[in-house]
C-alpha positions as CSV (number, residue, x, y, z in Angstrom):
1,M,118.7,112.9,96.9
2,S,115.3,111.8,98.0
3,A,111.9,112.9,97.0
4,V,108.4,112.6,98.6
5,Y,105.1,112.2,96.7
6,R,101.6,112.1,98.0
7,I,99.8,108.8,97.2
8,T,97.2,110.7,95.2
9,E,99.8,111.9,92.7
10,K,99.9,110.0,89.4
11,K,103.7,109.8,89.3
12,C,106.1,106.9,88.5
13,A,106.9,106.8,92.2
14,T,103.3,105.8,93.0
15,C,102.9,103.4,90.0
16,R,103.0,99.6,90.3
17,W,105.3,99.4,87.2
18,W,108.2,101.5,88.6
19,N,111.0,99.3,90.0
20,G,112.8,102.0,92.1
21,E,113.5,101.8,95.8
22,R,110.7,103.4,97.7
23,G,108.9,103.4,101.1
24,I,105.5,104.5,102.5
25,E,105.0,107.0,105.2
26,F,101.7,106.6,107.2
27,R,99.5,109.3,108.8
28,A,96.6,108.2,111.1
29,N,97.4,104.5,110.2
30,Q,96.8,105.2,106.5
31,P,99.4,105.5,103.6
32,Y,100.0,109.2,102.9
33,Y,103.4,109.7,101.3
34,V,105.7,107.6,99.1
35,K,109.4,108.3,99.8
36,V,111.8,107.7,96.9
37,G,115.6,107.3,97.5
38,N,116.8,107.3,93.9
39,S,115.0,109.5,91.5
40,S,115.3,107.2,88.4
41,S,114.8,103.5,87.8
42,T,113.4,101.1,85.3
43,C,109.8,100.9,84.3
44,M,108.2,97.5,83.3
45,A,105.5,99.3,81.4
46,K,108.1,100.9,79.1
47,S,109.9,97.6,78.4
48,N,112.3,98.2,81.2
49,G,113.2,101.6,79.9
50,S,114.4,104.4,82.3
51,A,111.8,106.5,84.1
52,S,112.1,109.3,86.6
53,A,110.1,109.1,89.9
54,A,108.3,112.4,88.9
55,T,107.4,111.2,85.4
56,V,103.8,110.4,84.4
57,C,102.8,108.0,81.6
58,P,99.5,106.8,80.2
59,K,100.1,103.3,81.6
60,W,100.1,104.5,85.2
61,T,98.5,102.1,87.7
62,R,98.3,102.6,91.5
63,W,101.0,100.8,93.4
64,E,99.2,97.9,95.2
65,K,100.9,98.7,98.6
66,I,99.1,102.1,98.7
């Protein structure tokens, strides 16, 4: 199941530390959405612990590609 998150949301899917598969959807030549294929993956900020794409943690940092 896939999920879509706006780039302004502070979710694991938009965080630089999340290792899951994801892609960017553009609108007017600007990044607008992050599409996630798998809803859970590992998180480098949590010592490679499991994290859901919808999770938020205090170590959130914007993904450099957005």
